N, C-alpha and C positions, 0 to 999 in steps of 0.2 A: 444895836439889837440884832439877836440871834437870828438866822435864819435857814430853817433849816432844810431838807433834804424829802418834803415833803412825798414826792414823786416818786422818789426810789424807796423809801417806805409802801406806799403802795402797790408799785412793782413789786416788791417781794411777799407785803401778805395776799394780795388778788392772785400771784402770778399770771399779770394781764399784761405786761409790755412784753413788748421782744424787742428792744433799741434799736440800734442804726443800720446792721447791717441785715441780708438775706441769708439767715442762718450764720453758722463761725465756719470757718476753715476747715479743711479736712486736713491740713498737715498734721503729723505728730507729737502729738504734745513731749515737752521734757521734765522730767521730772529729778534733774538734779538737785533738788532743795526743797523739801515743806516748803517755803518760800515762795516759792512760783505760783504764777496765777494758776487757777485748778482747772482742770482737763473737764470740758463737755462731755455729759453722760449719753447725749444723742441729739435727735435734731428737731425735739418738737416746738411746736408754735411760742409756748409760755413758757419763760425764763424757768422759772422751777420745776421743770422737768427736764433742765438742761446741767441744769445746778443743784448739788444739793443745797439745803437750808443755811448748815453754818457757811459755805464758800459764800455766800449772797451776803451774811450778815459781814462775814471778814472783809468781803468786796465795797461794802458800804461804811469802812471806816478807814480814816488818813490813814497813809503810812508815811515814818518821817527819811524811811530809807527807800532807797530803788530795790526790786527785785533784785535777784542774782544775775548778771547779764548770763551766766551757763543754760536760763531756762529757755532762751532763744537759738537752742543748739547751734546750726552754722549760721544763724544771721547775730551769735552773741558779739562778734568783733564789734559791730556796727550801734551797738546801745548806747547813747549818748548819756553824760554824766547829767543826774540832775541838779542844775542851778543850787545855789546857795541860799537858802531862807525860802525853799521851797518843797513841797512834799508829792507824795500819790495819791492824786485826789478819790474821793471814795465815790465808789460808780454803785449803779443799780445792776449794773452787767458786765462780772469780771472781766480784768483785761485779758491777752491773747498775748503769751511769747511759747512760739516754737519755728519748728526752720522753714515753715513758709509766711508767717505773720508777726509782727510785733508792734502791740496795740496797748500806748501807756497815755496816762494823762499827768501833767505836773501843774502844781497850782501853789500858787503862795499862802506858807502858812498864814494862820490866823490863831488867837487864841482864843477862848481855851479851842480847844478839838475837841473833848467832848471824847478820848481814846477809849475811854471802857463802856460804853455806853452806843447802841445800836444806832442810832439816829446820831451822825456828824453835824457838827458847825459848818457850814457852807455855805458864806453871803452869796447873794446872787450876781455878786457886782467882782469875783474873785477873780482875778488875771491867771485866767490857764492855758496852757500850750498841749494841745494833741498832737502825737505821733505815730505816724503807722510807716513799717518798713514790710513789705510785700514784694515777693520774689516771683514774677509773671511768669508764665510760658513764653517761647519764641512765637508763638501765633497770637498773645496777647500783647506782646510787646510791640509787634509790627503792627499790630490792627491800632493800638495807639499812637503809636510814631506816622501810621500813614493817614491815622485823624488830624495830628500835629501841623502835618503837610498843608491839608486840604483848606485846613478851616483857621487860617494863622490870625484870623481878625476875629475870634472866640476865645482869646484866651492872652491873658497878661504875662508878661516875660521878664526877668530882672537878672540877678545872681547875685549867689552866695559865695564869699570862701572863692570865688571865682570861678564857679562852676556856674551854669545856666539851670535856672528858675521860672516855671513857668504855673501859672493861677489858674487853674483849671476847673471846669463843674465835671459834677458826677456823668454825665450824659459823655465826656468825650472820652474816662479813663474807671468808668464802671464794669465789674466782673458782677455781672449775676450771678448768686450760687456761691458765690467764694465768703464770702461774708467782711468783706469792704467794709471797715466803719469810716475814714475818707477819701471816699471819691472825688467830694468837692473841696480842693484844697489848694494847698501851693507845693508843687509837683518837681521832683529833682530825678533825674533816670541816670542813677549807675549804671556799673560794668555788671555782667552778668544777670541783666535782666533785674535786678535792685530796683525797685520803685520804692520813693522816700516821697509819704505826703504829710504836712503840718498844718493843723489849723488851728487859729489865734484870731481873736477877734476885729486885731487890726488889719489883719487881712482883707476885711469882706467890707471896707469903706474907700475903696480906691476911687481916684478919679484920675483919669489919664493914666502916666507910667504908675510901677509897679514901685509900692513905697513900704518896704519889710522892715517889720519893726523889732527893736532890739532886741527881743525874746528870743523871736525867731531865726536871728541872725547868730545869736548863740549856740541852741539848742539844733541848727538844721547846721551851721559851722561844722558844730564838734560832729558829727553823724561823717559830713562828708570828707572829712579828715581823715576821722580813723577809717575811710573805704579807700583813702590814699586818691581820689580826684581832685579834690584843691587844687 
């Protein structure tokens, strides 16, 4: 049975939902390719006030190829490969790729995709992984690491590709007003104040130690390897 993104359509038509973050990042959007995620137009509450209607329609369609890594500017080297059999998931709020933030979600491809229609085929139980690569300021990075040192029992820790990772809630790493999408997620702290965040449904049913799902190992491991931190 086909499941559709009714909420997505409602957001586009009514322009009444604002998505997960507190606005978008102020980083300069790269336009190395017309295939890059669109730059937002302003800081209005409604999604339609921040993006053109055509951009919202395109964002709500499947992409079988990843956006060019060059869209991410100085973060381009960290953009991971899209796993085989996956695509860029349709979304009501366009993805972000610039010098300060990368946010994209991959999902397992389904048939049919309805590429030529405004409403994509997105089953509710579709395996999805979201990732965000953000550049913290020195102060933001210190705030996060100080919080972790003071609250060691408030998060779970493990390892991916030989690098420490931490499952942290938004109260620990949220940055109000920065447009972060995945403050509650699995975190990897890399050099140069780069913080990688991963969200996958398998991460939020933890009991005891941290059990990292294979898809998270693949995508986060790719990012860590690209950073040279593995």
